[in-house]
C-alpha positions in Angstrom: 97.7 109.1 108.3 101.0 109.8 106.7 102.7 113.0 105.5 103.2 113.3 101.8 106.8 112.0 101.7 106.8 109.7 104.7 106.8 106.5 102.5 109.9 107.7 100.5 113.5 107.2 101.5 115.0 110.2 103.5 117.2 111.7 100.7 118.4 115.3 100.8 117.0 116.1 97.4 113.5 114.8 98.4 113.6 116.9 101.6 114.4 120.0 99.5 111.6 119.1 97.1 109.0 118.8 99.9 110.2 122.1 101.4 109.7 123.8 98.0 106.2 122.3 97.7 105.3 123.6 101.2 106.6 127.1 100.2 104.5 127.0 97.0 101.4 126.0 98.9 102.0 128.7 101.5 102.4 131.2 98.7 99.2 130.0 97.0 97.2 130.5 100.2 98.6 134.0 100.5 97.9 134.8 96.8 94.3 133.5 97.2 93.8 135.8 100.2 94.9 138.8 98.1 92.6 137.7 95.3 89.6 137.6 97.8 90.5 141.1 99.1 90.7 142.6 95.6 87.4 140.9 94.5 85.5 142.2 97.5 86.9 145.7 97.0 86.0 145.6 93.3 82.4 144.7 94.3 82.3 147.6 96.8 83.8 150.2 94.5 81.5 149.1 91.6 78.4 149.5 93.8 79.6 153.0 94.9 80.0 154.0 91.2 76.6 152.7 90.3 75.0 154.9 92.9 76.8 158.0 91.6 75.9 159.1 88.0 79.1 161.2 87.8 81.3 158.1 88.1 80.1 156.1 85.1 83.5 156.1 83.5 85.0 154.6 86.6 82.2 152.0 86.7 83.0 150.9 83.1 86.7 150.7 83.9 86.1 148.5 87.0 83.7 146.3 85.1 86.1 145.7 82.1 86.7 142.0 81.6 90.3 140.8 81.9 89.9 136.9 81.9 93.6 136.1 81.9 94.8 138.7 84.3 93.4 137.2 87.6 94.9 133.7 87.1 98.2 135.3 86.0 98.2 137.5 89.1 97.6 134.6 91.4 100.3 132.6 89.7 103.0 135.3 89.8 102.2 136.3 93.4 102.3 132.6 94.4 105.9 132.4 93.0 107.0 135.6 94.6 105.6 134.6 98.1 107.2 131.2 97.8 110.6 132.8 97.0 110.6 135.4 99.8 112.1 134.1 103.0 110.3 134.1 106.2 112.6 136.7 107.7 112.0 139.4 105.0 108.3 138.5 104.9 108.1 139.1 108.7 109.7 142.5 108.3 107.3 143.5 105.6 104.4 142.5 107.8 105.7 144.5 110.8 106.3 147.5 108.6 102.8 147.5 107.2 101.3 147.0 110.6 103.0 150.1 112.0 102.0 152.1 108.9 98.4 150.9 109.1 98.0 151.8 112.8 99.5 155.3 112.1 97.1 155.8 109.1 94.0 154.6 111.0 94.8 156.9 114.0 95.3 159.9 111.7 92.0 159.2 109.8 90.0 159.4 113.0 87.4 157.2 114.8 85.0 155.4 112.4 86.8 156.4 109.3 88.2 153.9 106.8 90.5 154.1 103.7 89.8 151.8 100.8 93.2 152.8 99.5 94.9 151.3 102.5 93.2 147.9 101.8 94.7 148.0 98.3 98.1 149.0 99.5 98.2 146.0 101.9 97.9 143.4 99.2 101.5 142.1 99.3 101.8 142.6 103.0 98.7 140.5 103.4 100.2 137.7 101.3 103.4 137.8 103.5 101.3 137.8 106.6 99.3 134.7 105.6 102.6 133.0 104.7 104.2 133.9 108.0 101.2 132.8 110.0 101.1 129.5 108.3 104.8 129.0 108.6 104.6 129.7 112.4 101.4 127.8 113.1 102.4 124.6 111.2 106.0 124.6 112.3 106.8 121.1 113.5 103.4 119.7 112.6 103.5 116.0 111.7 101.2 116.4 108.7 102.3 119.9 107.6 102.1 119.2 103.9 98.6 117.8 104.1 97.5 120.7 106.2 98.8 123.1 103.6 97.1 121.2 100.8 93.8 121.5 102.7 94.4 125.2 103.3 95.3 125.9 99.7 92.1 124.0 98.6 89.9 126.1 100.9 91.6 129.3 99.9 91.3 128.6 96.2 87.6 127.9 96.7 87.1 131.2 98.5 89.1 133.1 95.8 87.0 131.4 93.0 83.7 132.3 94.7 84.8 135.9 95.4 85.9 136.2 91.7 82.5 134.8 90.5 80.7 137.3 92.8 82.7 140.2 91.3 81.9 139.1 87.8 78.2 138.7 88.6 78.0 142.2 90.2 79.8 143.9 87.3 77.6 142.2 84.8 74.1 142.1 86.4 74.0 144.3 89.6 72.3 147.2 88.0 69.6 145.1 86.5 69.0 142.8 89.4 69.0 145.6 92.0 66.2 147.3 90.2 64.2 144.2 89.4 64.6 142.8 93.0 64.7 139.2 91.9 68.4 138.3 92.7 69.1 137.5 96.3 72.8 138.3 96.1 72.3 141.7 94.5 69.4 142.6 96.9 71.8 141.7 99.8 74.5 143.9 98.4 72.0 146.7 97.8 71.0 146.6 101.5 74.4 145.8 103.1 77.1 146.5 100.5 78.2 149.5 102.5 79.4 147.1 105.2 82.1 145.5 103.0 84.9 147.8 104.3 83.9 147.0 107.9 84.1 143.3 107.1 87.5 143.7 105.4 88.8 145.8 108.3 87.9 143.2 110.9 89.3 140.3 108.8 92.5 142.1 108.1 92.9 143.2 111.8 92.6 139.5 112.9 95.0 138.3 110.1 97.7 140.9 110.9 97.4 140.3 114.6 98.3 136.7 114.1 100.9 137.6 111.5 102.6 140.1 113.8 103.0 137.6 116.5 104.3 135.0 114.1 106.7 137.6 112.5 108.2 138.5 115.9 108.7 134.9 116.7 110.2 134.0 113.3 112.7 136.9 113.6 113.7 136.2 117.3 114.4 132.5 116.7 117.5 133.4 114.8 119.1 135.2 117.8 121.3 133.2 120.2 121.4 136.0 122.9 119.6 139.1 124.0 122.5 141.3 122.8 122.1 140.0 119.2 118.3 140.7 119.4 118.9 144.3 120.6 121.5 145.0 117.9 118.9 144.0 115.3 115.7 145.5 116.8 117.2 148.9 117.6 118.1 150.0 114.0 114.9 148.3 112.8 112.8 150.4 115.2 114.5 153.6 114.1 114.2 152.7 110.4 110.5 151.9 110.7 109.8 155.1 112.7 111.4 157.2 110.0 109.3 155.4 107.4 106.1 156.0 109.3 106.9 159.7 109.6 107.6 159.9 105.9 104.3 158.2 105.0 102.4 160.6 107.3 104.0 163.6 105.6 103.1 162.4 102.1 99.6 161.0 103.1 97.8 164.1 101.9 99.1 163.6 98.3 97.7 161.1 95.9 98.7 159.7 92.6 100.2 156.7 91.0 103.7 158.2 91.0 103.6 158.8 94.8 102.4 155.2 95.5 105.3 153.7 93.5 107.8 156.2 95.0 106.8 155.2 98.6 107.2 151.5 97.7 110.7 152.2 96.5 111.5 154.3 99.6 110.2 151.6 102.0 112.1 148.7 100.3 115.2 150.9 100.0 115.1 151.5 103.7 114.7 147.8 104.4 117.5 147.1 102.0 119.9 149.5 103.8 118.9 148.1 107.1 119.6 144.5 106.0 122.9 145.5 104.5 124.1 146.1 108.1 122.2 143.5 110.2 121.0 141.0 107.6 122.2 138.1 105.5 123.0 138.1 101.8 119.8 136.0 101.2 117.8 138.7 102.8 119.1 141.2 100.3 117.9 139.0 97.5 114.5 138.6 99.1 114.1 142.4 99.4 114.4 142.7 95.6 111.8 139.9 95.2 109.5 141.8 97.6 109.9 145.0 95.6 108.8 143.1 92.5 105.8 141.7 94.4 104.8 145.1 95.7 105.0 146.6 92.2 103.1 143.7 90.7 100.2 144.1 93.1 100.0 147.9 92.5 100.2 147.5 88.7 97.4 144.9 88.8 95.1 147.1 91.0 95.7 150.4 89.2 92.0 150.9 88.2 90.8 150.3 91.8 93.4 152.7 93.1 92.3 155.4 90.7 88.7 154.9 91.9 89.8 155.1 95.6 91.6 158.4 94.9 88.5 159.9 93.3 86.2 159.1 96.2 
């Protein structure tokens, strides 16, 4: 069993090319994870609208066919995740984890927030990319492993997308007629989709947080350098969490985009003092990724706010 480039001469250009391929494959796995998340949320929100006669307009908006948007979203997000360095991706993962823990604690025991699942899209992609980068670091067949992971992730994303299309087109008919096993299962257990997503995201971000801390710490040669980095980072993230908690009661598209700009602005200022010039570039790429995910899921966000 050989790696993808083991039979080629060891040229610097080839090494760079295989590194780019690995980055694209990692980005593709992260983008497919985001696609699965959005598809399952679309199924859940559509079922909730079907069961509520007052939300027929939302149901029609969710069920609207956009055949080219999903492949375009995966393609753009793959490119963004491939461009973002592991350092900035790790910081994005840690920031969201703190924000998510704070939000869950404030919601109370047993509560869930569908909006939080949508807001974690880009962070989820970064988390999957960080986890793969950490788990496959130094692996002898890294590229082959990433090809396999990308194939499995693409298959899951395709099946989740087909499920969402099926539900939006036929759920009302099949749930009444009781002759479609998938729709009957969703009728009986569709309310458990948020719990399924919560457990899956908790496991994903647990692994991603460990990977993020390790990826950041490997750049430090001494404890003093680590302290000089983690101290302002902790202060910055604490202030961001406080800001998010103060604005949590408000909703609206403008607020969501404003909080993204504030978060990335805080990360930008932090990295101006303790980061590298490439980190600054990656922050701008991350801002584009966050905005792209939010623009793509605008209809689902509106439905979450009206719940």
